[in-house]
VOBA-1610 file (N, C-alpha, C; in pm, whole numbers, padded with zeros to 5 digits, always signed):
BEGIN
Unk+00072-00124-00020Unk-00017-00012-00008Unk+00088+00089-00003Unk+00040+00209-00067Unk+00145+00355-00086Unk+00112+00442+00026Unk+00220+00492+00094Unk+00234+00567+00197Unk+00296+00692+00147Unk+00193+00785+00156Unk+00225+00958+00116Unk+00223+01065+00192Unk+00130+01044+00311Unk+00106+01110+00360Unk+00196+01128+00491Unk+00295+01027+00505Unk+00411+01043+00592Unk+00483+01168+00552Unk+00513+01279+00637Unk+00574+01384+00624Unk+00626+01419+00758Unk+00765+01477+00737Unk+00861+01512+00892Unk+00819+01661+00869Unk+00763+01727+01007Unk+00758+01836+01021Unk+00874+01895+01140Unk+00881+02033+01126Unk+00947+02088+01273Unk+00849+02118+01364Unk+00812+02127+01505Unk+00731+02152+01564Unk+00663+02291+01550Unk+00541+02347+01561Unk+00508+02475+01546Unk+00581+02573+01605Unk+00599+02675+01544Unk+00665+02783+01628Unk+00813+02791+01600Unk+00863+02677+01531Unk+01022+02676+01507Unk+01031+02764+01388Unk+01157+02865+01383Unk+01195+02954+01308Unk+01207+02892+01163Unk+01205+02996+01044Unk+01203+02928+00911Unk+01366+02881+00937Unk+01398+02787+00809Unk+01495+02736+00788Unk+01587+02673+00901Unk+01528+02627+00962Unk+01575+02566+01083Unk+01614+02423+01007Unk+01722+02360+01044Unk+01753+02211+00982Unk+01761+02131+01096Unk+01757+02157+01217Unk+01772+02041+01330Unk+01644+02061+01418Unk+01564+01959+01438Unk+01447+01933+01521Unk+01466+01909+01632Unk+01439+01970+01757Unk+01455+01927+01867Unk+01353+01795+01889Unk+01254+01780+01845Unk+01201+01652+01825Unk+01192+01536+01768Unk+01326+01554+01682Unk+01376+01435+01593Unk+01513+01440+01621Unk+01563+01308+01631Unk+01736+01275+01652Unk+01779+01356+01519Unk+01893+01385+01512Unk+01965+01429+01400Unk+02005+01315+01331Unk+01995+01343+01192Unk+02039+01210+01073Unk+02198+01211+01115Unk+02225+01074+01088Unk+02368+01028+01104Unk+02449+01109+00973Unk+02408+01132+00875Unk+02491+01154+00772Unk+02454+01084+00648Unk+02479+01106+00530Unk+02439+01049+00407Unk+02593+01050+00316Unk+02570+00957+00227Unk+02684+00950+00136Unk+02683+01068+00042Unk+02830+01127-00003Unk+02844+01220-00057Unk+02935+01206-00197Unk+02876+01236-00310Unk+02956+01202-00423Unk+02958+01329-00527Unk+03104+01382-00551Unk+03104+01485-00609Unk+03201+01466-00760Unk+03125+01524-00854Unk+03188+01532-00986Unk+03214+01650-01064Unk+03342+01662-01076Unk+03374+01790-01129Unk+03411+01777-01277Unk+03320+01846-01386Unk+03307+01826-01538Unk+03380+01978-01588Unk+03418+01912-01691Unk+03499+02005-01771Unk+03468+01975-01898Unk+03537+02043-02023Unk+03539+01999-02145Unk+03615+01896-02160Unk+03711+01844-02060Unk+03798+01718-02078Unk+03749+01620-02045Unk+03638+01617-01957Unk+03569+01502-01917Unk+03523+01534-01733Unk+03525+01421-01698Unk+03440+01427-01541Unk+03575+01383-01444Unk+03574+01418-01342Unk+03676+01354-01248Unk+03603+01381-01096Unk+03621+01248-00988Unk+03577+01241-00884Unk+03650+01368-00794Unk+03561+01413-00698Unk+03642+01499-00633Unk+03588+01503-00497Unk+03684+01558-00355Unk+03617+01543-00247Unk+03581+01685-00169Unk+03569+01710-00076Unk+03484+01860-00002Unk+03612+01948-00013Unk+03705+01904+00001Unk+03813+02009-00019Unk+03850+02067-00162Unk+03801+01999-00257Unk+03796+02073-00389Unk+03712+02173-00399Unk+03605+02193-00320Unk+03495+02280-00327Unk+03507+02398-00209Unk+03590+02397-00169Unk+03617+02512-00064Unk+03652+02631-00162Unk+03578+02727-00156Unk+03579+02824-00231Unk+03588+02803-00371Unk+03519+02724-00442Unk+03498+02676-00578Unk+03447+02785-00636Unk+03485+02813-00772Unk+03448+02906-00877Unk+03491+02851-01001Unk+03339+02832-01065Unk+03335+02781-01195Unk+03398+02829-01310Unk+03437+02966-01269Unk+03508+03069-01373Unk+03671+03023-01362Unk+03700+02952-01282Unk+03853+02939-01276Unk+03894+02785-01241Unk+03785+02708-01255Unk+03787+02572-01217Unk+03729+02486-01340Unk+03669+02373-01312Unk+03603+02304-01396Unk+03464+02366-01411Unk+03398+02363-01533Unk+03288+02419-01573Unk+03155+02377-01488Unk+03140+02256-01442Unk+03028+02227-01363Unk+03102+02098-01251Unk+03007+02156-01133Unk+03034+02069-01014Unk+02880+02003-00994Unk+02887+01866-00983Unk+02773+01798-00936Unk+02763+01718-00820Unk+02697+01761-00715Unk+02722+01707-00591Unk+02583+01628-00552Unk+02614+01498-00526Unk+02508+01422-00510Unk+02522+01355-00389Unk+02387+01361-00294Unk+02362+01342-00164Unk+02278+01216-00146Unk+02313+01086-00128Unk+02242+00955-00116Unk+02190+00927+00053Unk+02058+00936+00052Unk+02007+00907+00220Unk+01987+01058+00268Unk+01979+01028+00431Unk+01919+01167+00485Unk+02036+01226+00514Unk+02055+01335+00484Unk+02176+01424+00526Unk+02177+01475+00660Unk+02285+01531+00704Unk+02324+01530+00859Unk+02300+01695+00829Unk+02278+01777+00965Unk+02277+01928+00981Unk+02412+01954+00901Unk+02527+01919+00936Unk+02640+01969+00905Unk+02644+01932+00775Unk+02624+01866+00696Unk+02639+01840+00536Unk+02551+01930+00478Unk+02421+01982+00543Unk+02353+02074+00475Unk+02416+02208+00496Unk+02444+02208+00606Unk+02544+02360+00583Unk+02650+02363+00533Unk+02730+02287+00502Unk+02845+02258+00413Unk+02811+02293+00280Unk+02719+02225+00244Unk+02669+02236+00087Unk+02616+02372+00060Unk+02550+02409+00164Unk+02461+02545+00128Unk+02557+02668+00142Unk+02691+02654+00202Unk+02779+02743+00203Unk+02851+02721+00055Unk+02892+02626+00014Unk+02959+02586-00087Unk+02855+02707-00241Unk+02752+02680-00222Unk+02680+02732-00343Unk+02587+02836-00293Unk+02572+02894-00201Unk+02510+02971-00160Unk+02351+02933-00137Unk+02317+02835-00104Unk+02165+02800-00102Unk+02081+02850+00006Unk+01962+02871-00037Unk+01867+02927+00060Unk+01852+02828+00201Unk+01840+02873+00323Unk+01819+02805+00403Unk+01671+02705+00426Unk+01581+02807+00368Unk+01429+02761+00356Unk+01448+02608+00261Unk+01526+02616+00157Unk+01528+02530+00044Unk+01584+02407+00107Unk+01708+02420+00225Unk+01761+02346+00268Unk+01674+02277+00383Unk+01594+02347+00466Unk+01501+02279+00523Unk+01400+02172+00446Unk+01340+02211+00328Unk+01279+02123+00249Unk+01353+01999+00215Unk+01479+02000+00242Unk+01574+01847+00257Unk+01540+01797+00368Unk+01526+01847+00447Unk+01555+01785+00614Unk+01412+01731+00615Unk+01325+01816+00588Unk+01175+01765+00623Unk+01121+01682+00504Unk+01125+01561+00485Unk+01086+01466+00379Unk+00924+01481+00349Unk+00868+01410+00244Unk+00741+01414+00199Unk+00672+01543+00169Unk+00773+01623+00116Unk+00726+01740+00043Unk+00652+01733-00062Unk+00547+01817-00101Unk+00477+01839-00256Unk+00566+01903-00348Unk+00558+01847-00448Unk+00640+01892-00556Unk+00628+01987-00596Unk+00740+02083-00619Unk+00723+02234-00666Unk+00862+02283-00727Unk+00864+02409-00741Unk+00974+02482-00808Unk+00992+02581-00735Unk+01095+02638-00700Unk+01112+02780-00651Unk+01256+02845-00733Unk+01227+02949-00758Unk+01347+03032-00862Unk+01390+03141-00796Unk+01515+03138-00772Unk+01627+03232-00724Unk+01721+03328-00813Unk+01767+03402-00773Unk+01856+03500-00867Unk+01945+03415-00962Unk+02022+03311-00899Unk+02118+03224-00949Unk+02114+03121-00953Unk+02003+03042-00905Unk+01956+02893-00924Unk+01811+02853-00900Unk+01767+02756-00936Unk+01635+02701-00930Unk+01654+02593-00811Unk+01530+02569-00743Unk+01508+02441-00648Unk+01376+02372-00698Unk+01397+02255-00712Unk+01308+02146-00781Unk+01281+02056-00671Unk+01157+02007-00623Unk+01131+01919-00542Unk+01014+01817-00592Unk+01078+01691-00655Unk+01010+01587-00698Unk+00995+01454-00612Unk+00921+01405-00651Unk+00855+01250-00580Unk+00910+01139-00689Unk+00983+01068-00676Unk+01021+00948-00737Unk+00922+00812-00725Unk+00869+00781-00835Unk+00755+00664-00801Unk+00844+00518-00853Unk+00842+00453-00763Unk+00889+00343-00843Unk+00775+00195-00800Unk+00774+00057-00871Unk+00722-00030-00836Unk+00800-00144-00771Unk+00777-00146-00657Unk+00884-00243-00573Unk+00816-00365-00488Unk+00825-00458-00512Unk+00726-00576-00435Unk+00594-00564-00455Unk+00535-00540-00574Unk+00389-00519-00578Unk+00339-00407-00503Unk+00423-00278-00468Unk+00377-00183-00377Unk+00425-00061-00470Unk+00371+00018-00440Unk+00391+00168-00509Unk+00499+00254-00396Unk+00613+00316-00447Unk+00693+00369-00328Unk+00734+00498-00404Unk+00718+00575-00330Unk+00753+00729-00359Unk+00867+00786-00229Unk+00989+00827-00329Unk+01133+00861-00277Unk+01166+00994-00337Unk+01185+01103-00220Unk+01156+01249-00246Unk+01308+01301-00307Unk+01317+01382-00435Unk+01443+01395-00486Unk+01422+01567-00486Unk+01518+01620-00410Unk+01557+01761-00428Unk+01674+01810-00529Unk+01645+01883-00587Unk+01745+01923-00697Unk+01775+02085-00696Unk+01925+02120-00687Unk+01954+02269-00679Unk+02046+02270-00825Unk+01972+02388-00915Unk+02036+02377-01038Unk+02065+02526-01069Unk+02193+02556-01068Unk+02270+02669-01108Unk+02303+02654-01249Unk+02384+02807-01300Unk+02435+02785-01430Unk+02539+02709-01438Unk+02640+02678-01284Unk+02727+02615-01321Unk+02780+02487-01205Unk+02673+02449-01139Unk+02635+02358-01055Unk+02524+02296-01059Unk+02520+02168-00968Unk+02408+02088-00974Unk+02398+02009-00829Unk+02288+02032-00731Unk+02295+01956-00619Unk+02195+01866-00594Unk+02206+01711-00603Unk+02075+01646-00617Unk+02099+01576-00459Unk+01985+01567-00404Unk+01930+01486-00273Unk+01859+01396-00304Unk+01843+01256-00268Unk+01766+01131-00271Unk+01778+01066-00136Unk+01641+01055-00099Unk+01636+01022+00050Unk+01605+00847+00040Unk+01609+00787-00078Unk+01589+00647-00100Unk+01722+00562-00047Unk+01730+00410-00039Unk+01843+00346-00021Unk+01916+00348-00154Unk+01873+00366-00274Unk+01918+00343-00377Unk+01961+00453-00486Unk+02092+00448-00543Unk+02127+00567-00608Unk+02024+00582-00736Unk+01934+00682-00772Unk+01859+00633-00916Unk+01943+00706-01014Unk+02052+00791-00996Unk+02106+00874-01125Unk+02234+00790-01172Unk+02235+00667-01136Unk+02375+00621-01195Unk+02364+00588-01351Unk+02223+00590-01422Unk+02261+00616-01559Unk+02324+00760-01613Unk+02267+00852-01551Unk+02329+01025-01569Unk+02473+00990-01561Unk+02522+00959-01451Unk+02647+00958-01415Unk+02728+00875-01496Unk+02684+00756-01541Unk+02774+00671-01670Unk+02757+00772-01776Unk+02639+00859-01833Unk+02679+00951-01925Unk+02752+01048-01908Unk+02759+01121-01793Unk+02840+01243-01741Unk+02993+01199-01779Unk+03012+01063-01740Unk+03158+01015-01722Unk+03219+00982-01867Unk+03123+00986-01970Unk+03173+00972-02099Unk+03139+01099-02194Unk+03200+01099-02305Unk+03209+01209-02390Unk+03069+01249-02401Unk+02975+01351-02375Unk+02843+01402-02383Unk+02883+01521-02429Unk+02787+01540-02570Unk+02835+01685-02642Unk+02721+01751-02568Unk+02600+01730-02548Unk+02502+01836-02506Unk+02541+01897-02368Unk+02610+01791-02273Unk+02655+01838-02149Unk+02765+01956-02145Unk+02864+01912-02263Unk+02988+02000-02283Unk+02915+02109-02346Unk+02803+02115-02414Unk+02810+02295-02473Unk+02689+02321-02382Unk+02607+02274-02320Unk+02496+02339-02190Unk+02491+02361-02079Unk+02623+02254-02020Unk+02669+02269-01882Unk+02543+02240-01787Unk+02557+02297-01685Unk+02467+02217-01557Unk+02310+02232-01574Unk+02262+02342-01646Unk+02099+02341-01683Unk+02085+02203-01743Unk+02181+02152-01844Unk+02126+02037-01900Unk+02143+01931-01811Unk+02245+01901-01726Unk+02264+01811-01637Unk+02132+01812-01537Unk+02078+01938-01495Unk+01957+01951-01424Unk+01849+01894-01499Unk+01835+01921-01634Unk+01717+01848-01709Unk+01726+01707-01714Unk+01857+01645-01718Unk+01853+01498-01742Unk+01805+01417-01585Unk+01837+01508-01490Unk+01821+01439-01328Unk+01648+01443-01353Unk+01625+01554-01406Unk+01481+01564-01372Unk+01383+01463-01503Unk+01430+01449-01603Unk+01384+01341-01708Unk+01414+01216-01655Unk+01506+01184-01578Unk+01526+01031-01534Unk+01386+01036-01417Unk+01388+01119-01328Unk+01288+01111-01236Unk+01158+01105-01258Unk+01096+01190-01384Unk+00995+01173-01423Unk+00946+01062-01505Unk+01055+01035-01562Unk+01008+00886-01673Unk+01005+00786-01599Unk+01045+00776-01463Unk+01047+00657-01378Unk+00873+00618-01383Unk+00807+00712-01385Unk+00675+00697-01378Unk+00629+00589-01475Unk+00654+00595-01595Unk+00601+00526-01698Unk+00639+00383-01650Unk+00746+00302-01617Unk+00715+00160-01594Unk+00587+00112-01466Unk+00602+00245-01384Unk+00467+00207-01308Unk+00348+00189-01344Unk+00304+00311-01444Unk+00194+00311-01508Unk+00170+00166-01584Unk+00267+00114-01656Unk+00244-00012-01705Unk+00204-00109-01620Unk+00268-00126-01506Unk+00233-00210-01392Unk+00070-00208-01370Unk+00042-00059-01354Unk-00080-00038-01288Unk-00194-00078-01393Unk-00155-00093-01538Unk-00231-00089-01610Unk-00273-00244-01644Unk-00162-00323-01607Unk-00151-00447-01606Unk-00274-00502-01461Unk-00251-00445-01361Unk-00306-00461-01250Unk-00465-00443-01263Unk-00484-00307-01345Unk-00655-00309-01392Unk-00711-00405-01474Unk-00604-00472-01586Unk-00660-00578-01667Unk-00706-00695-01570Unk-00595-00730-01504Unk-00637-00857-01398Unk-00746-00829-01329Unk-00783-00707-01268Unk-00895-00691-01197Unk-01018-00673-01278Unk-01015-00651-01383Unk-01128-00633-01491Unk-01202-00768-01487Unk-01070-00876-01538Unk-01091-00998-01562Unk-01132-01078-01447Unk-01086-01038-01321Unk-01155-01125-01180Unk-01299-01035-01183Unk-01337-00908-01193Unk-01475-00882-01171Unk-01547-00942-01263Unk-01542-00969-01397Unk-01602-01054-01494Unk-01658-01166-01450Unk-01542-01263-01411Unk-01538-01381-01374Unk-01602-01441-01269Unk-01507-01397-01162Unk-01561-01432-01028Unk-01541-01294-00896Unk-01633-01224-00916Unk-01633-01094-00823Unk-01649-01125-00696Unk-01558-01135-00612Unk-01537-01128-00454Unk-01536-01027-00386Unk-01556-01024-00243Unk-01528-00917-00136Unk-01373-00882-00182Unk-01287-00983-00184Unk-01138-00950-00220Unk-01119-00849-00337Unk-01193-00893-00441Unk-01183-00825-00569Unk-01217-00694-00518Unk-01346-00684-00488Unk-01379-00521-00416Unk-01245-00460-00334Unk-01204-00492-00252Unk-01104-00472-00169Unk-00971-00437-00252Unk-00941-00489-00338Unk-00835-00453-00426Unk-00875-00341-00528Unk-00977-00343-00562Unk-01025-00226-00660Unk-01024-00109-00534Unk-01076-00084-00459Unk-01073+00037-00355Unk-00922+00071-00326Unk-00844-00019-00302Unk-00701-00005-00276Unk-00643+00056-00389Unk-00662+00007-00514Unk-00622+00060-00626Unk-00679+00222-00658Unk-00795+00247-00619Unk-00837+00368-00625Unk-00778+00478-00524Unk-00733+00419-00431Unk-00691+00500-00362Unk-00526+00532-00372Unk-00497+00443-00441Unk-00347+00445-00482Unk-00337+00555-00589Unk-00418+00559-00692Unk-00431+00650-00801Unk-00442+00789-00735Unk-00561+00778-00658Unk-00569+00911-00593Unk-00449+00984-00520Unk-00372+00931-00442Unk-00279+00973-00386Unk-00159+00983-00522Unk-00138+00921-00600Unk-00042+00924-00708Unk-00070+01066-00750Unk-00208+01103-00806Unk-00238+01206-00883Unk-00210+01326-00778Unk-00211+01332-00629Unk-00170+01423-00547Unk-00055+01463-00554Unk+00037+01362-00592Unk+00186+01411-00610Unk+00231+01410-00748Unk+00198+01360-00848Unk+00218+01391-00992Unk+00175+01489-01054Unk+00045+01551-01017Unk-00020+01672-01058Unk+00084+01783-01051Unk+00143+01837-00908Unk+00219+01931-00896Unk+00344+01959-00982Unk+00409+01817-01002Unk+00501+01784-01081Unk+00499+01886-01213Unk+00376+01893-01249Unk+00363+01967-01437Unk+00364+02118-01366Unk+00288+02130-01252Unk+00299+02267-01224Unk+00418+02312-01201Unk+00489+02251-01130Unk+00639+02293-01117Unk+00710+02279-01251Unk+00738+02192-01321Unk+00789+02224-01443Unk+00731+02345-01554Unk+00617+02372-01525Unk+00548+02472-01591Unk+00585+02615-01546Unk+00606+02646-01433Unk+00684+02763-01365Unk+00834+02740-01395Unk+00905+02660-01407Unk+01027+02664-01445Unk+01054+02710-01573Unk+00963+02666-01682Unk+00941+02724-01804Unk+00897+02886-01814Unk+00840+02917-01751Unk+00798+03047-01730Unk+00895+03142-01631Unk+00950+03107-01537Unk+01035+03197-01487Unk+01171+03147-01427Unk+01221+03059-01482Unk+01374+03010-01479Unk+01446+03032-01590Unk+01398+03176-01675Unk+01497+03188-01775Unk+01621+03201-01740Unk+01651+03245-01625Unk+01796+03296-01602Unk+01884+03165-01599Unk+01827+03062-01563Unk+01918+02939-01548Unk+01894+02827-01683Unk+01769+02828-01741Unk+01743+02758-01845Unk+01716+02874-01953Unk+01825+02857-02052Unk+01815+02959-02159Unk+01753+02893-02276Unk+01741+02972-02379Unk+01684+02905-02511Unk+01734+02787-02567Unk+01854+02759-02519Unk+01933+02632-02577Unk+01878+02504-02511Unk+01855+02512-02360Unk+01789+02398-02275Unk+01651+02409-02266Unk+01564+02503-02312Unk+01440+02515-02277Unk+01364+02414-02361Unk+01397+02396-02512Unk+01325+02282-02564Unk+01315+02129-02482Unk+01434+02140-02419Unk+01453+01975-02328Unk+01361+02015-02176Unk+01329+02111-02163Unk+01261+02126-02021Unk+01114+02096-02087Unk+01089+02159-02192Unk+00958+02147-02243Unk+00915+01991-02295Unk+01024+01907-02312Unk+01027+01782-02340Unk+00987+01688-02213Unk+01028+01716-02089Unk+01000+01677-01964Unk+00843+01732-01911Unk+00816+01839-01944Unk+00695+01867-01937Unk+00575+01803-01997Unk+00609+01777-02148Unk+00521+01678-02224Unk+00515+01536-02158Unk+00614+01488-02097Unk+00605+01359-02033Unk+00532+01377-01912Unk+00529+01446-01839Unk+00418+01475-01726Unk+00306+01476-01774Unk+00268+01553-01867Unk+00133+01539-01924Unk+00092+01420-01992Unk+00158+01365-02047Unk+00156+01212-02086Unk+00115+01124-01982Unk+00202+01111-01845Unk+00169+01037-01758Unk+00052+01079-01663Unk+00021+01227-01683Unk-00117+01247-01613Unk-00232+01194-01676Unk-00230+01186-01825Unk-00345+01150-01909Unk-00353+00996-01884Unk-00238+00939-01899Unk-00230+00782-01841Unk-00312+00743-01680Unk-00279+00839-01603Unk-00322+00830-01458Unk-00474+00874-01452Unk-00526+00978-01506Unk-00681+01014-01534Unk-00755+00876-01610Unk-00682+00833-01700Unk-00771+00719-01767Unk-00765+00617-01656Unk-00669+00572-01601Unk-00648+00462-01499Unk-00780+00491-01402Unk-00788+00612-01324Unk-00875+00650-01242Unk-01012+00594-01273Unk-01038+00676-01432Unk-01159+00634-01480Unk-01166+00474-01476Unk-01107+00428-01505Unk-01119+00302-01545Unk-01152+00183-01379Unk-01084+00236-01297Unk-01106+00206-01175Unk-01241+00225-01122Unk-01263+00359-01149Unk-01407+00396-01086Unk-01528+00295-01135Unk-01490+00266-01304Unk-01595+00176-01361Unk-01581+00049-01321Unk-01505-00017-01260Unk-01468-00114-01221Unk-01573-00154-01088Unk-01614-00071-01003Unk-01685-00090-00897Unk-01817-00088-00957Unk-01856-00006-01057Unk-01964-00020-01132Unk-02018-00159-01200Unk-01881-00188-01239Unk-01898-00324-01327Unk-01902-00440-01212Unk-01831-00430-01103Unk-01848-00533-00982Unk-01988-00531-00940Unk-02055-00426-00920Unk-02195-00415-00853Unk-02301-00483-00964Unk-02276-00435-01087Unk-02359-00522-01189Unk-02343-00687-01200Unk-02200-00711-01182Unk-02177-00828-01177Unk-02219-00929-01049Unk-02235-00874-00914Unk-02289-00914-00794Unk-02431-00916-00833Unk-02503-00836-00911Unk-02636-00824-00876Unk-02675-00932-00981Unk-02597-00934-01135Unk-02635-01020-01207Unk-02616-01210-01137Unk-02538-01208-01048Unk-02520-01350-01011Unk-02616-01361-00929Unk-02665-01256-00842Unk-02794-01268-00773Unk-02911-01321-00824Unk-02941-01232-00954Unk-03037-01262-01035Unk-03048-01374-01070Unk-02937-01429-01098Unk-02928-01587-01159Unk-02956-01686-01071Unk-02926-01645-00922Unk-02931-01757-00795Unk-03104-01733-00801Unk-03142-01600-00793Unk-03305-01617-00754Unk-03375-01651-00851Unk-03332-01659-01002Unk-03440-01732-01107Unk-03416-01869-01076Unk-03317-01958-01063Unk-03294-02071-01027Unk-03410-02111-00909Unk-03379-02021-00777Unk-03466-02062-00669Unk-03627-02019-00699Unk-03649-01922-00791Unk-03800-01909-00832Unk-03856-02033-00930Unk-03739-02062-01015Unk-03800-02194-01079Unk-03834-02300-01009Unk-03762-02318-00898Unk-03742-02457-00819Unk-03877-02423-00749Unk-03928-02301-00701Unk-04038-02270-00622Unk-04162-02274-00691Unk-04163-02244-00807Unk-04256-02240-00904Unk-04293-02407-00949Unk-04205-02474-00946Unk-04265-02600-00998Unk-04300-02681-00861Unk-04261-02656-00743Unk-04324-02727-00652Unk-04458-02674-00575Unk-04502-02542-00644Unk-04640-02494-00616Unk-04736-02573-00689Unk-04759-02651-00783Unk-04860-02739-00818Unk-04868-02890-00735Unk-04719-02947-00713Unk-04669-03062-00694Unk-04741-03033-00507Unk-04717-02937-00439Unk-04733-02912-00309Unk-04899-02926-00325Unk-04964-02867-00412Unk-05109-02867-00430Unk-05187-03001-00445Unk-05124-03083-00513Unk-05162-03208-00550Unk-05151-03295-00414Unk-05026-03311-00339Unk-05019-03393-00240Unk-05106-03337-00124Unk-05104-03208-00111Unk-05212-03129-00017Unk-05350-03189-00026Unk-05398-03195-00173Unk-05531-03249-00189Unk-05524-03417-00162Unk-05464-03453-00200Unk-05475-03624-00152Unk-05418-03671-00030Unk-05372-03554+00049Unk-05342-03586+00192Unk-05451-03541+00287Unk-05555-03538+00241Unk-05669-03485+00325Unk-05752-03616+00383Unk-05772-03725+00294Unk-05793-03870+00352Unk-05937-03840+00387Unk-06030-03758+00345Unk-06163-03779+00423Unk-06246-03899+00332Unk-06278-03982+00414Unk-06357-04129+00363Unk-06483-04134+00454Unk-06577-04149+00347Unk-06703-04232+00417Unk-06794-04313+00337Unk-06790-04421+00367Unk-06851-04529+00288Unk-06987-04487+00191Unk-07064-04414+00273Unk-07195-04330+00223Unk-07211-04214+00159Unk-07093-04147+00164Unk-07089-03995+00136Unk-07055-03980-00003Unk-07137-03922-00087Unk-07074-03863-00218Unk-06940-03766-00216Unk-06938-03709-00119Unk-06833-03641-00105Unk-06675-03649-00038Unk-06698-03787-00012Unk-06558-03850+00022Unk-06452-03848-00089Unk-06338-03863-00033Unk-06197-03849-00090Unk-06222-03983-00248Unk-06198-03952-00345Unk-06216-04089-00442Unk-06088-04115-00459Unk-06060-04219-00540Unk-05930-04306-00552Unk-05861-04330-00431Unk-05913-04330-00327Unk-05807-04360-00225Unk-05783-04513-00235Unk-05857-04625-00260Unk-05829-04744-00296Unk-05782-04779-00414Unk-05773-04687-00498Unk-05748-04734-00666Unk-05604-04787-00624Unk-05600-04940-00728Unk-05483-05029-00699Unk-05318-04944-00748Unk-05354-04853-00869Unk-05246-04781-00899Unk-05231-04635-00864Unk-05312-04599-00784Unk-05303-04461-00735Unk-05176-04416-00704Unk-05110-04444-00598Unk-04970-04382-00577Unk-04855-04377-00680Unk-04812-04483-00775Unk-04765-04439-00883Unk-04833-04366-00969Unk-04977-04326-00969Unk-05049-04250-01049Unk-05010-04125-01038Unk-05030-04085-00897Unk-05005-03924-00849Unk-04839-03915-00885Unk-04768-03986-00867Unk-04615-03960-00896Unk-04618-03906-01034Unk-04666-03984-01114Unk-04685-03953-01277Unk-04713-03852-01305Unk-04841-03806-01247Unk-04911-03689-01277Unk-04803-03584-01210Unk-04750-03603-01114Unk-04663-03493-01062Unk-04521-03448-01153Unk-04480-03589-01203Unk-04338-03576-01306Unk-04376-03488-01436Unk-04497-03538-01486Unk-04522-03465-01604Unk-04584-03330-01563Unk-04646-03268-01458Unk-04667-03134-01445Unk-04520-03096-01448Unk-04433-03115-01355Unk-04315-03054-01320Unk-04209-03038-01484Unk-04195-03143-01552Unk-04169-03188-01676Unk-04220-03064-01778Unk-04346-03047-01788Unk-04391-02968-01851Unk-04369-02843-01810Unk-04359-02796-01686Unk-04341-02644-01654Unk-04198-02630-01670Unk-04096-02718-01673Unk-03969-02687-01711Unk-03970-02678-01848Unk-04022-02731-01952Unk-04028-02726-02081Unk-04082-02594-02123Unk-04201-02548-02075Unk-04254-02423-02107Unk-04133-02268-02058Unk-04089-02301-01942Unk-03984-02206-01886Unk-03847-02201-01985Unk-03809-02303-02041Unk-03750-02328-02123Unk-03744-02254-02250Unk-03872-02270-02306Unk-03914-02221-02446Unk-03924-02097-02440Unk-03963-02020-02317Unk-03970-01867-02297Unk-03849-01796-02254Unk-03735-01875-02238Unk-03607-01844-02205Unk-03609-01797-02048Unk-03670-01802-01977Unk-03645-01795-01849Unk-03546-01828-01764Unk-03497-01938-01829Unk-03328-01989-01757Unk-03264-02075-01848
//
């Protein structure tokens, strides 16, 4: 079951930009990987290489990736390197954020939620990106590094990265996070097909529970993916100081991906809602079939009950003309059985001809 509502907060009244909450133990720290990228390629670096780092005199791009929950000291250190706003760093410390984009003078901040399908469950992991004209800082709070494919591209010769610099790297990271939703949509589509077949063949309470769980997950996914489109739209409108005319087409491509994902999600929500109606119709149809069989059986036994009721009264008087006839008929018992069988058979034949069952 997807778990989206779990969010970490500072206590009410805490000063804005506070990185350490007295109500929560501080994080032990996260792994830090630094790549310095120039026209000649990329090289790994350590924290000392970024002390007083200046893109004008050193490598063109600095990419700092933080995997896991960063400590207070790590956040302050990275903020000092690139002049990051404390409020944005606070969003890194407090996970479960709504996707959004903040535009500053020399950099932009993007918060996304990466969606994954793991062990038949939807998993959301927060991604924070700080993109400037000469640096990119990425935070991912999950256990696995999702940016390894981009790192391999960076460490090989990449013409777009060399020509367009850090904004293109920021685009590549956003594109990877957004595109993670496509495999998830495929799995949800397969799940919907299985549920539809189950509803049509054998609708049970378990099937209804699965439908409600899926509808809840789709609703919560929409709550997370819809703001992603808004965030990218804001970047295209306001972040022209970072994403120039060269990188803007790539940013529009990511925006198109979010539109495609939202279209799929809305279609799946409508399908899941219609499955409830199909389930109710299927249950009602099965109930009608059962009631039809029971009605046919009851209808057949009505005349049979009448016959045995009449012949079971046994009023006899040797001189009364109103006494029961045929009480002492030699073949009376098998004759009554024959009449009842003929009545039941005739009714079944008539019901069949009329298509009642």
